[in-house]
C-alpha positions, 0 to 999 in steps of 0.5 A: 567495508568487507561484506560477511558472508551473510544475506543483507536486506538493502531497500533502495529509493521509491522514486528520489536516487537520493534516498539510498543511504550511506550504508546502503551504497557500502554494501552494494558495493562490497557484496559478492553477489545482488540478489534483485527482483528486476535485474533491467530495472535494478540496473540503472539504479547499480550504474548510477551508484557505479556498483559493479557487483553481479546480479540475479533474477529473484522474483515471485516465480523463481525465488523458491527455487533459487533460495537454495542456490543462493544459501549455498552461495552464503554457507561457500563465504560469498556475500549477497544483498536482497533488493527489490523495485523500489523500498524495502524488500519483503514489504509487499515485495519478493524475499518472504521465503529466502529469508524463512529458508536463511533463518532455517539453516541458520545463515545470518540475514543482516537487515538495513533501515531505508526507504519504504512507500507505507511509513513514509505515507504514513508519517505525513497522513495526519491518521493516528500511527500508534497504532496501525495495520499494513494490508498491502494489495487487495485481491484483483478480482471484486469478491475478494476485495469486498471479502477483505474488506468486510474482515477490517471492518470493525477495525479501529486501528489506521489501515494501509494499504497500495494499489496500482493506478488502473485499479484506485478508482474501483478500490474507492468504490468497494472501500466506500460501500463496505466501510462507510464514508470514513477520512482517508488519506492518498498519497502517489508519486512518492519523493517523486516531482509530481508527489501528491498527499490528499486527504477527504471523505471517501465519497469526496475523494472519488470525486476529486480523483476522478476530476483530473485523469492525472490525480491517479496516475502512479502508484498509490498509498491507501491509508484508512481511518479505523473504525470509532466508537463515536461513529452513530447509527442514522435514525430510522426517520432518516433512512426512510425519507432517504428511500423515499427520496432516491425514487424520485432524485439521484443518490447523491441529490437525495441524501444531501436534502436528507441530511438538511432535514434531519441535521446530518451528515450527507456523506454519512447517509450517501454511505448508507445509500449506496450500501442498500443499493448493493444489497439490493443486486 
């Protein structure tokens, strides 16, 4: 193929190299230049594909400065492909400023369909997909994370997040405290050898992940069920009993006993107890 003078948005594999599309390979081999988030990382893929086009680094720290240079190249008749380390560019990856400036300057932008971790995970999650909201990475600092989740507490759509292995336990703990014991699906190492997609209530997912450190390896997609109208308030008698039992027992045991007494779900009582502990700090 002959590449036109424009910016091509080219998704790359999120793990399995066979997921690259034929069209993506054609474009990468035809363009004059490739703007890559990490030229060393992308160099491995391009070498595998036998792509010879020169690369230029385009990442969060230099994107606004490099964008004008790339636009000028396109206006002079060159074709440029934008790729990220994995998946579709701009989806929790650099490229927004470049694409916006291209649109403002009347430079043609051609998007290619392809791999995206959020969509790949969501398609296998078993949660509602007719409506969902993508939130990307939550803030690293606890206060910012709590505030963002609090703003989503009434969200009825399935919520999709990205998270790193070192922060996933802390993030799920905060989700349980803020959102309650919602159903969550965790997807890690998508398309790779140790791909794992697991579904549990948040309280049980925390226990399951901490039982084996291998379960927290790799990048995560977290999908949390939205709030439903069927979620009922806990009876006042049950919450009073839970508070009394907590004085003598660990929260998990107190929640289990209260659930047995009143015929309620122990996970809902456990989440309520966590919220009380948080408010008393």
